[in-house]
N, C-alpha and C positions, 0 to 999 in steps of 0.2 A: 910518823911511822906508818899509820894507817894509809895515808895518801900514797906513800911510796909503794906499799904493797898492792894497792888497787891499781896504780899505774903500771906496775910490773906484771900484774895478774898472777901473782904467786899464791896458789891455793894453800901451799904449805905454810907460807907466812901468815895468811889469814887465819888458818887453823891455830897456829902458835899464838897469834894475838888473842884469839878467843880463849885459849887456855890461860894466858897471862891475865886477862881481865877477869875470867871466871874464878881463878884461884888466887889472884892478888900477887902474882909473881913479878916483882920489880915494878909494879904499878898498882894503883888503888884498885881494890877488888870491886868489880861491877859485873854481876851476873848477867844483867840485861845486855850490856855491851858485849860481853863474852858470847852470848847467844846470837847476837847480830853477826859477829865475825864467823861463828860456826855456820850460820845460815849462808853467808856469802861463800864460804869454802865448800859447803855441801852442795850448793847449787852449781858449782863448777866440778863436782865429782869427787870431793874428798870424803872417803868412806868413814874415817874416824870422826870427822866433824858431824857427819850425818848421825852416827851412833850417839855422839854426845848430845845432839839435839833431842834425841829420844830420852836421854837421862834428864835433860833440862825440863822437858815437857812433863815427865813423870813427877818431878819435884813440884811443878806448878799444879799438879792434879789433872793435867790434860792427858789422861791415859790413852784415849783413842789416837791422839796425835803422836804420842810416844811410840805406840805400836806401829803406826804407819812409818815413822822414821826407822824403826828397827827392821821392818820388813824390807825397806829399800836397802839398808846397809847389809842385811843378810844376803840379799840377792846380788850384792856387790862383792860378796866373799868375806864379810866380817864375822869371824867365828863367835865373838861374844854376843852378837845380835841374835843368835839362835839358842842361847842359853835359856832354858825354860823358866828359870827364876827371874830373868830379866824380861822375857817376852810375854809370859802369860800372867802379867801383873794384875792382881785383883780380879782375875777371870774375865777381863775385857777382850782378850784375844781368844778367838775360837780355836778349836783344834785344827780346823781347816786352814785358818790363817797361819798357824804355826807350821803345819805341813807344807803350805805354800812357801813360806820363808825358808824352811829347811831344804826343800827341793831347789829353790833358787840359790841357796848357799852352796849346795852340793854341785850344782851345774857350774857355778862360778869357779869353784875349786878345780873341777875337772878341766874347765877351759884354761885355767892358769897353768895346768900341767903340760898342756900341749903346745 
C-alpha cells in the first residue's frame, strides 16, 4: 500500500497511512511509521500532516520542533495550529513566534477568500 501511494504521489493517501499507523486503524499501531508518513505528506504540502507532526514532536518532548511545525501549518491556514494552548506549550514559543504564526494564519485565510 505504501509503495502504491508513493508511486501515485497521493499526499492524502500518505496522510491517511500516517493516521492508520499512528492510531492502529486496521494495521498494527506504529507511531514512528505514522510519523514517517506524516513527514512525507507534510513535505508535499499536506497541512494536517504538518500539524500532526507538531503533536508527534510534542509527545517526544521536542518542543522547539513541534512549535516549528505548528508555525508552518498555521501559515498554511490551519486553525488549530494557532490555538494558544497548542502553540505556547511550556513557554517555548515566544509571543513574537505566536504573533508571526497568527499573522500567517490570517493571511492564509484572507488569501483563500479571494
